[in-house]
A tleap script that builds the chain and sets N, CA, C and O, in Angstrom:
source leaprc.protein.ff14SB
mol = sequence {
  NMET PRO ILE ASP PRO ILE PHE LYS LYS ASN
  ARG GLU LYS ASP GLY ALA ALA VAL TRP GLU
  PRO LEU ASP PRO PRO LYS LYS ILE GLY ILE
  ARG GLY THR ASN VAL ALA VAL ASP TRP ASP
  PRO CYS GLU GLY CYS GLY THR CYS ILE LYS
  VAL TRP ARG GLU THR PRO GLY TYR PRO THR
  SER GLU ARG LYS PRO PHE PRO ALA ARG GLU
  ASP GLU CYS ILE GLU CYS LEU VAL CYS GLU
  THR GLN CYS PRO VAL GLN ALA ILE LYS ILE
  THR PRO CPRO
}
set mol.1.N position { 0.852 -1.175 0.000 }
set mol.1.CA position { 0.000 0.000 0.000 }
set mol.1.C position { 0.898 1.239 0.000 }
set mol.1.O position { 1.796 1.332 0.837 }
set mol.2.N position { 0.686 2.191 -0.910 }
set mol.2.CA position { 1.496 3.407 -0.939 }
set mol.2.C position { 1.316 4.237 0.326 }
set mol.2.O position { 0.319 4.112 1.037 }
set mol.3.N position { 2.298 5.080 0.587 }
set mol.3.CA position { 2.280 5.942 1.759 }
set mol.3.C position { 1.056 6.862 1.712 }
set mol.3.O position { 0.703 7.381 0.653 }
set mol.4.N position { 0.427 7.055 2.841 }
set mol.4.CA position { -0.776 7.869 2.949 }
set mol.4.C position { -0.453 9.331 2.624 }
set mol.4.O position { 0.413 9.912 3.278 }
set mol.5.N position { -1.109 9.940 1.650 }
set mol.5.CA position { -0.778 11.317 1.277 }
set mol.5.C position { -1.175 12.360 2.329 }
set mol.5.O position { -0.730 13.505 2.247 }
set mol.6.N position { -1.993 11.993 3.301 }
set mol.6.CA position { -2.393 12.964 4.340 }
set mol.6.C position { -1.912 12.494 5.713 }
set mol.6.O position { -2.698 12.364 6.651 }
set mol.7.N position { -0.613 12.243 5.810 }
set mol.7.CA position { -0.045 11.663 7.022 }
set mol.7.C position { 0.409 12.678 8.054 }
set mol.7.O position { 0.927 12.281 9.097 }
set mol.8.N position { 0.241 13.961 7.813 }
set mol.8.CA position { 0.928 14.965 8.616 }
set mol.8.C position { 0.250 15.342 9.939 }
set mol.8.O position { -0.617 16.214 9.995 }
set mol.9.N position { 0.678 14.656 10.990 }
set mol.9.CA position { 0.378 15.041 12.371 }
set mol.9.C position { 1.732 15.030 13.067 }
set mol.9.O position { 2.098 14.059 13.728 }
set mol.10.N position { 2.464 16.119 12.908 }
set mol.10.CA position { 3.886 16.169 13.236 }
set mol.10.C position { 4.208 16.045 14.719 }
set mol.10.O position { 3.576 16.650 15.584 }
set mol.11.N position { 5.224 15.229 14.962 }
set mol.11.CA position { 5.877 15.164 16.266 }
set mol.11.C position { 7.365 15.019 15.997 }
set mol.11.O position { 7.764 14.399 15.011 }
set mol.12.N position { 8.181 15.583 16.863 }
set mol.12.CA position { 9.632 15.523 16.691 }
set mol.12.C position { 10.185 14.338 17.481 }
set mol.12.O position { 9.825 14.130 18.640 }
set mol.13.N position { 11.073 13.556 16.831 }
set mol.13.CA position { 11.683 12.409 17.485 }
set mol.13.C position { 12.997 12.106 16.774 }
set mol.13.O position { 13.038 12.138 15.544 }
set mol.14.N position { 14.048 11.820 17.488 }
set mol.14.CA position { 15.341 11.468 16.904 }
set mol.14.C position { 15.872 12.540 15.960 }
set mol.14.O position { 16.645 12.220 15.058 }
set mol.15.N position { 15.482 13.803 16.138 }
set mol.15.CA position { 15.985 14.866 15.292 }
set mol.15.C position { 15.310 14.991 13.947 }
set mol.15.O position { 15.809 15.714 13.085 }
set mol.16.N position { 14.195 14.316 13.733 }
set mol.16.CA position { 13.461 14.408 12.467 }
set mol.16.C position { 11.974 14.407 12.762 }
set mol.16.O position { 11.526 13.961 13.818 }
set mol.17.N position { 11.222 14.919 11.798 }
set mol.17.CA position { 9.769 14.915 11.961 }
set mol.17.C position { 9.272 13.479 11.965 }
set mol.17.O position { 9.708 12.659 11.157 }
set mol.18.N position { 8.373 13.185 12.863 }
set mol.18.CA position { 7.757 11.862 12.942 }
set mol.18.C position { 6.253 12.057 12.853 }
set mol.18.O position { 5.671 12.797 13.646 }
set mol.19.N position { 5.637 11.407 11.909 }
set mol.19.CA position { 4.194 11.495 11.722 }
set mol.19.C position { 3.634 10.184 12.260 }
set mol.19.O position { 3.591 9.176 11.555 }
set mol.20.N position { 3.207 10.213 13.516 }
set mol.20.CA position { 2.852 8.966 14.194 }
set mol.20.C position { 1.389 8.597 14.015 }
set mol.20.O position { 0.523 9.466 13.923 }
set mol.21.N position { 1.127 7.306 13.967 }
set mol.21.CA position { -0.251 6.830 13.962 }
set mol.21.C position { -0.855 6.974 15.352 }
set mol.21.O position { -0.156 7.265 16.322 }
set mol.22.N position { -2.131 6.768 15.428 }
set mol.22.CA position { -2.822 6.915 16.702 }
set mol.22.C position { -2.709 5.694 17.597 }
set mol.22.O position { -3.079 5.759 18.769 }
set mol.23.N position { -2.202 4.567 17.069 }
set mol.23.CA position { -2.185 3.342 17.864 }
set mol.23.C position { -0.801 2.706 18.014 }
set mol.23.O position { -0.650 1.516 17.740 }
set mol.24.N position { 0.230 3.479 18.449 }
set mol.24.CA position { 1.499 2.815 18.715 }
set mol.24.C position { 1.340 1.863 19.896 }
set mol.24.O position { 0.476 2.145 20.726 }
set mol.25.N position { 2.063 0.794 20.059 }
set mol.25.CA position { 3.197 0.368 19.244 }
set mol.25.C position { 2.836 -0.542 18.081 }
set mol.25.O position { 3.740 -1.034 17.406 }
set mol.26.N position { 1.557 -0.791 17.816 }
set mol.26.CA position { 1.195 -1.647 16.684 }
set mol.26.C position { 1.667 -1.050 15.376 }
set mol.26.O position { 2.019 -1.777 14.446 }
set mol.27.N position { 1.675 0.259 15.301 }
set mol.27.CA position { 2.200 0.963 14.141 }
set mol.27.C position { 3.210 1.977 14.638 }
set mol.27.O position { 3.032 2.574 15.700 }
set mol.28.N position { 4.289 2.174 13.855 }
set mol.28.CA position { 5.336 3.078 14.327 }
set mol.28.C position { 5.456 4.338 13.494 }
set mol.28.O position { 6.227 5.226 13.858 }
set mol.29.N position { 4.736 4.458 12.402 }
set mol.29.CA position { 4.595 5.729 11.706 }
set mol.29.C position { 5.627 6.068 10.663 }
set mol.29.O position { 6.436 5.234 10.257 }
set mol.30.N position { 5.579 7.317 10.238 }
set mol.30.CA position { 6.366 7.840 9.127 }
set mol.30.C position { 7.462 8.731 9.670 }
set mol.30.O position { 7.218 9.559 10.548 }
set mol.31.N position { 8.681 8.564 9.148 }
set mol.31.CA position { 9.813 9.420 9.512 }
set mol.31.C position { 10.122 10.314 8.328 }
set mol.31.O position { 10.138 9.862 7.183 }
set mol.32.N position { 10.369 11.590 8.611 }
set mol.32.CA position { 10.694 12.550 7.571 }
set mol.32.C position { 9.470 13.302 7.092 }
set mol.32.O position { 8.340 12.945 7.425 }
set mol.33.N position { 9.699 14.343 6.309 }
set mol.33.CA position { 8.616 15.173 5.796 }
set mol.33.C position { 8.660 15.208 4.278 }
set mol.33.O position { 7.770 14.673 3.616 }
set mol.34.N position { 9.705 15.844 3.713 }
set mol.34.CA position { 9.840 15.886 2.258 }
set mol.34.C position { 10.336 14.549 1.714 }
set mol.34.O position { 9.998 14.162 0.595 }
set mol.35.N position { 11.126 13.858 2.500 }
set mol.35.CA position { 11.523 12.482 2.210 }
set mol.35.C position { 10.881 11.659 3.319 }
set mol.35.O position { 11.462 11.488 4.391 }
set mol.36.N position { 9.703 11.159 3.062 }
set mol.36.CA position { 8.924 10.456 4.086 }
set mol.36.C position { 9.044 8.947 3.900 }
set mol.36.O position { 8.841 8.425 2.803 }
set mol.37.N position { 9.379 8.252 4.995 }
set mol.37.CA position { 9.505 6.791 4.976 }
set mol.37.C position { 8.508 6.226 5.979 }
set mol.37.O position { 8.588 6.512 7.174 }
set mol.38.N position { 7.577 5.430 5.492 }
set mol.38.CA position { 6.593 4.779 6.359 }
set mol.38.C position { 7.223 3.503 6.906 }
set mol.38.O position { 7.409 2.533 6.172 }
set mol.39.N position { 7.550 3.506 8.196 }
set mol.39.CA position { 8.246 2.376 8.793 }
set mol.39.C position { 7.364 1.149 8.943 }
set mol.39.O position { 7.887 0.058 9.174 }
set mol.40.N position { 6.072 1.276 8.824 }
set mol.40.CA position { 5.217 0.106 9.020 }
set mol.40.C position { 5.315 -0.907 7.878 }
set mol.40.O position { 5.530 -2.086 8.160 }
set mol.41.N position { 5.171 -0.525 6.614 }
set mol.41.CA position { 5.339 -1.522 5.555 }
set mol.41.C position { 6.802 -1.787 5.201 }
set mol.41.O position { 7.102 -2.786 4.548 }
set mol.42.N position { 7.725 -0.903 5.625 }
set mol.42.CA position { 9.137 -1.032 5.283 }
set mol.42.C position { 9.687 -2.382 5.747 }
set mol.42.O position { 9.471 -2.796 6.886 }
set mol.43.N position { 10.399 -3.056 4.846 }
set mol.43.CA position { 10.989 -4.356 5.148 }
set mol.43.C position { 12.471 -4.260 5.468 }
set mol.43.O position { 13.118 -5.280 5.709 }
set mol.44.N position { 13.022 -3.044 5.475 }
set mol.44.CA position { 14.430 -2.867 5.810 }
set mol.44.C position { 15.376 -3.498 4.810 }
set mol.44.O position { 16.447 -3.967 5.193 }
set mol.45.N position { 15.006 -3.522 3.529 }
set mol.45.CA position { 15.808 -4.204 2.515 }
set mol.45.C position { 17.073 -3.439 2.139 }
set mol.45.O position { 18.024 -4.041 1.640 }
set mol.46.N position { 17.106 -2.105 2.371 }
set mol.46.CA position { 18.300 -1.326 2.090 }
set mol.46.C position { 18.376 -0.771 0.684 }
set mol.46.O position { 19.383 -0.156 0.331 }
set mol.47.N position { 17.367 -0.959 -0.122 }
set mol.47.CA position { 17.368 -0.452 -1.487 }
set mol.47.C position { 17.471 1.064 -1.514 }
set mol.47.O position { 18.065 1.617 -2.440 }
set mol.48.N position { 16.922 1.737 -0.546 }
set mol.48.CA position { 16.762 3.192 -0.580 }
set mol.48.C position { 17.895 3.991 0.045 }
set mol.48.O position { 18.217 5.070 -0.452 }
set mol.49.N position { 18.512 3.500 1.117 }
set mol.49.CA position { 19.358 4.374 1.943 }
set mol.49.C position { 20.317 3.554 2.792 }
set mol.49.O position { 20.130 2.353 2.988 }
set mol.50.N position { 21.345 4.226 3.290 }
set mol.50.CA position { 22.329 3.543 4.133 }
set mol.50.C position { 22.341 4.035 5.575 }
set mol.50.O position { 23.208 3.630 6.349 }
set mol.51.N position { 21.391 4.906 5.960 }
set mol.51.CA position { 21.292 5.381 7.346 }
set mol.51.C position { 20.160 4.609 8.013 }
set mol.51.O position { 19.044 4.567 7.495 }
set mol.52.N position { 20.446 3.996 9.163 }
set mol.52.CA position { 19.475 3.095 9.789 }
set mol.52.C position { 19.177 3.477 11.218 }
set mol.52.O position { 20.009 4.082 11.894 }
set mol.53.N position { 17.993 3.125 11.679 }
set mol.53.CA position { 17.616 3.171 13.092 }
set mol.53.C position { 17.143 1.767 13.454 }
set mol.53.O position { 16.474 1.102 12.664 }
set mol.54.N position { 17.492 1.336 14.634 }
set mol.54.CA position { 17.092 0.018 15.110 }
set mol.54.C position { 15.634 0.039 15.566 }
set mol.54.O position { 15.194 0.991 16.209 }
set mol.55.N position { 14.885 -1.019 15.228 }
set mol.55.CA position { 13.498 -1.180 15.664 }
set mol.55.C position { 13.341 -2.605 16.201 }
set mol.55.O position { 12.681 -3.433 15.573 }
set mol.56.N position { 13.937 -2.892 17.347 }
set mol.56.CA position { 13.934 -4.248 17.880 }
set mol.56.C position { 12.529 -4.811 18.069 }
set mol.56.O position { 11.639 -4.144 18.598 }
set mol.57.N position { 12.355 -6.036 17.631 }
set mol.57.CA position { 11.091 -6.735 17.819 }
set mol.57.C position { 9.996 -6.356 16.841 }
set mol.57.O position { 8.902 -6.917 16.907 }
set mol.58.N position { 10.258 -5.411 15.925 }
set mol.58.CA position { 9.217 -5.033 14.980 }
set mol.58.C position { 9.065 -6.133 13.944 }
set mol.58.O position { 10.074 -6.628 13.442 }
set mol.59.N position { 7.839 -6.540 13.600 }
set mol.59.CA position { 7.630 -7.735 12.780 }
set mol.59.C position { 8.180 -7.694 11.348 }
set mol.59.O position { 8.607 -8.732 10.842 }
set mol.60.N position { 8.184 -6.540 10.680 }
set mol.60.CA position { 8.670 -6.562 9.290 }
set mol.60.C position { 10.184 -6.496 9.194 }
set mol.60.O position { 10.757 -7.078 8.272 }
set mol.61.N position { 10.857 -5.806 10.116 }
set mol.61.CA position { 12.322 -5.793 10.152 }
set mol.61.C position { 12.788 -5.118 11.430 }
set mol.61.O position { 12.061 -4.327 12.032 }
set mol.62.N position { 14.003 -5.439 11.836 }
set mol.62.CA position { 14.549 -4.896 13.078 }
set mol.62.C position { 15.359 -3.630 12.854 }
set mol.62.O position { 15.963 -3.109 13.791 }
set mol.63.N position { 15.379 -3.130 11.627 }
set mol.63.CA position { 16.004 -1.844 11.340 }
set mol.63.C position { 15.245 -1.188 10.196 }
set mol.63.O position { 14.685 -1.859 9.329 }
set mol.64.N position { 15.241 0.152 10.216 }
set mol.64.CA position { 14.480 0.927 9.234 }
set mol.64.C position { 15.345 2.063 8.710 }
set mol.64.O position { 16.213 2.556 9.429 }
set mol.65.N position { 15.122 2.490 7.459 }
set mol.65.CA position { 15.857 3.643 6.940 }
set mol.65.C position { 15.392 4.911 7.638 }
set mol.65.O position { 14.221 5.051 7.990 }
set mol.66.N position { 16.324 5.827 7.830 }
set mol.66.CA position { 16.041 7.052 8.557 }
set mol.66.C position { 16.446 8.244 7.697 }
set mol.66.O position { 17.614 8.356 7.328 }
set mol.67.N position { 15.508 9.142 7.367 }
set mol.67.CA position { 15.828 10.280 6.498 }
set mol.67.C position { 16.621 11.355 7.245 }
set mol.67.O position { 16.114 12.445 7.512 }
set mol.68.N position { 17.863 11.031 7.573 }
set mol.68.CA position { 18.688 11.910 8.392 }
set mol.68.C position { 19.112 13.179 7.668 }
set mol.68.O position { 19.348 14.201 8.312 }
set mol.69.N position { 19.215 13.136 6.348 }
set mol.69.CA position { 19.665 14.310 5.590 }
set mol.69.C position { 18.658 14.645 4.498 }
set mol.69.O position { 19.044 14.857 3.348 }
set mol.70.N position { 17.396 14.694 4.834 }
set mol.70.CA position { 16.392 14.948 3.809 }
set mol.70.C position { 16.553 16.317 3.165 }
set mol.70.O position { 16.087 16.522 2.044 }
set mol.71.N position { 17.205 17.265 3.849 }
set mol.71.CA position { 17.453 18.579 3.259 }
set mol.71.C position { 18.431 18.517 2.087 }
set mol.71.O position { 18.520 19.462 1.303 }
set mol.72.N position { 19.172 17.401 1.963 }
set mol.72.CA position { 20.112 17.224 0.858 }
set mol.72.C position { 19.504 16.444 -0.311 }
set mol.72.O position { 20.180 16.212 -1.313 }
set mol.73.N position { 18.261 16.047 -0.196 }
set mol.73.CA position { 17.599 15.269 -1.256 }
set mol.73.C position { 17.546 16.082 -2.548 }
set mol.73.O position { 17.181 17.258 -2.532 }
set mol.74.N position { 17.911 15.450 -3.669 }
set mol.74.CA position { 17.862 16.138 -4.966 }
set mol.74.C position { 16.593 15.769 -5.741 }
set mol.74.O position { 16.451 16.115 -6.914 }
set mol.75.N position { 15.684 15.071 -5.081 }
set mol.75.CA position { 14.384 14.718 -5.651 }
set mol.75.C position { 14.491 13.952 -6.962 }
set mol.75.O position { 13.734 14.203 -7.900 }
set mol.76.N position { 15.433 13.018 -7.023 }
set mol.76.CA position { 15.580 12.180 -8.216 }
set mol.76.C position { 14.538 11.064 -8.246 }
set mol.76.O position { 14.300 10.464 -9.294 }
set mol.77.N position { 13.913 10.785 -7.096 }
set mol.77.CA position { 12.852 9.802 -6.921 }
set mol.77.C position { 13.311 8.346 -7.056 }
set mol.77.O position { 12.476 7.444 -7.113 }
set mol.78.N position { 14.619 8.109 -7.106 }
set mol.78.CA position { 15.105 6.737 -7.234 }
set mol.78.C position { 14.668 5.896 -6.045 }
set mol.78.O position { 14.187 4.778 -6.230 }
set mol.79.N position { 14.825 6.407 -4.832 }
set mol.79.CA position { 14.429 5.619 -3.661 }
set mol.79.C position { 12.935 5.330 -3.675 }
set mol.79.O position { 12.511 4.219 -3.357 }
set mol.80.N position { 12.130 6.337 -4.046 }
set mol.80.CA position { 10.676 6.149 -4.082 }
set mol.80.C position { 10.267 5.117 -5.131 }
set mol.80.O position { 9.437 4.250 -4.856 }
set mol.81.N position { 10.837 5.203 -6.322 }
set mol.81.CA position { 10.428 4.283 -7.392 }
set mol.81.C position { 10.977 2.876 -7.212 }
set mol.81.O position { 10.402 1.918 -7.729 }
set mol.82.N position { 12.094 2.737 -6.478 }
set mol.82.CA position { 12.695 1.421 -6.285 }
set mol.82.C position { 12.216 0.688 -5.044 }
set mol.82.O position { 12.483 -0.505 -4.898 }
set mol.83.N position { 11.520 1.366 -4.153 }
set mol.83.CA position { 11.055 0.724 -2.920 }
set mol.83.C position { 10.042 -0.369 -3.270 }
set mol.83.O position { 9.001 -0.081 -3.859 }
set mol.84.N position { 10.338 -1.613 -2.913 }
set mol.84.CA position { 9.446 -2.713 -3.296 }
set mol.84.C position { 8.079 -2.689 -2.610 }
set mol.84.O position { 7.138 -3.319 -3.094 }
set mol.85.N position { 7.957 -1.972 -1.491 }
set mol.85.CA position { 6.668 -1.920 -0.785 }
set mol.85.C position { 6.042 -0.523 -0.802 }
set mol.85.O position { 5.071 -0.272 -0.089 }
set mol.86.N position { 6.586 0.374 -1.604 }
set mol.86.CA position { 6.068 1.738 -1.759 }
set mol.86.C position { 5.964 2.476 -0.422 }
set mol.86.O position { 4.959 3.126 -0.135 }
set mol.87.N position { 7.012 2.365 0.385 }
set mol.87.CA position { 7.002 2.971 1.719 }
set mol.87.C position { 7.628 4.363 1.736 }
set mol.87.O position { 7.799 4.943 2.808 }
set mol.88.N position { 7.974 4.912 0.565 }
set mol.88.CA position { 8.645 6.211 0.495 }
set mol.88.C position { 7.837 7.167 -0.364 }
set mol.88.O position { 7.300 6.786 -1.404 }
set mol.89.N position { 7.758 8.419 0.085 }
set mol.89.CA position { 7.091 9.462 -0.681 }
set mol.89.C position { 7.974 10.704 -0.654 }
set mol.89.O position { 8.269 11.240 0.415 }
set mol.90.N position { 8.398 11.161 -1.840 }
set mol.90.CA position { 9.181 12.385 -1.978 }
set mol.90.C position { 8.230 13.515 -2.356 }
set mol.90.O position { 7.497 13.425 -3.341 }
set mol.91.N position { 8.255 14.576 -1.556 }
set mol.91.CA position { 7.423 15.741 -1.803 }
set mol.91.C position { 8.322 16.972 -1.792 }
set mol.91.O position { 8.906 17.289 -0.755 }
set mol.92.N position { 8.451 17.681 -2.926 }
set mol.92.CA position { 9.314 18.866 -2.937 }
set mol.92.C position { 8.846 19.882 -1.878 }
set mol.92.O position { 7.649 20.075 -1.665 }
set mol.93.N position { 9.837 20.528 -1.217 }
set mol.93.CA position { 9.493 21.494 -0.164 }
set mol.93.C position { 8.758 22.705 -0.730 }
set mol.93.O position { 8.396 23.613 0.019 }
savepdb mol mol.pdb
quit
């Protein structure tokens, strides 16, 4: 399922915007704003990025990509188009 286009209920966590669902810990939400990664469907395959955060015990993977430098994104959309579970959404600022 593609990332929800109306995900913005901002909270700050780990130095990045976190758009959290209403029912944690069953869902852990979206990290980033312009480079948004939905950690719930993410399988941690590494296709998109090399910066990781640990998510111990989470059912789809124990690590997730973290948009640590989203301000440096050149909006090439490679990560978004290559994500096998459509967990990334690039939105120009």
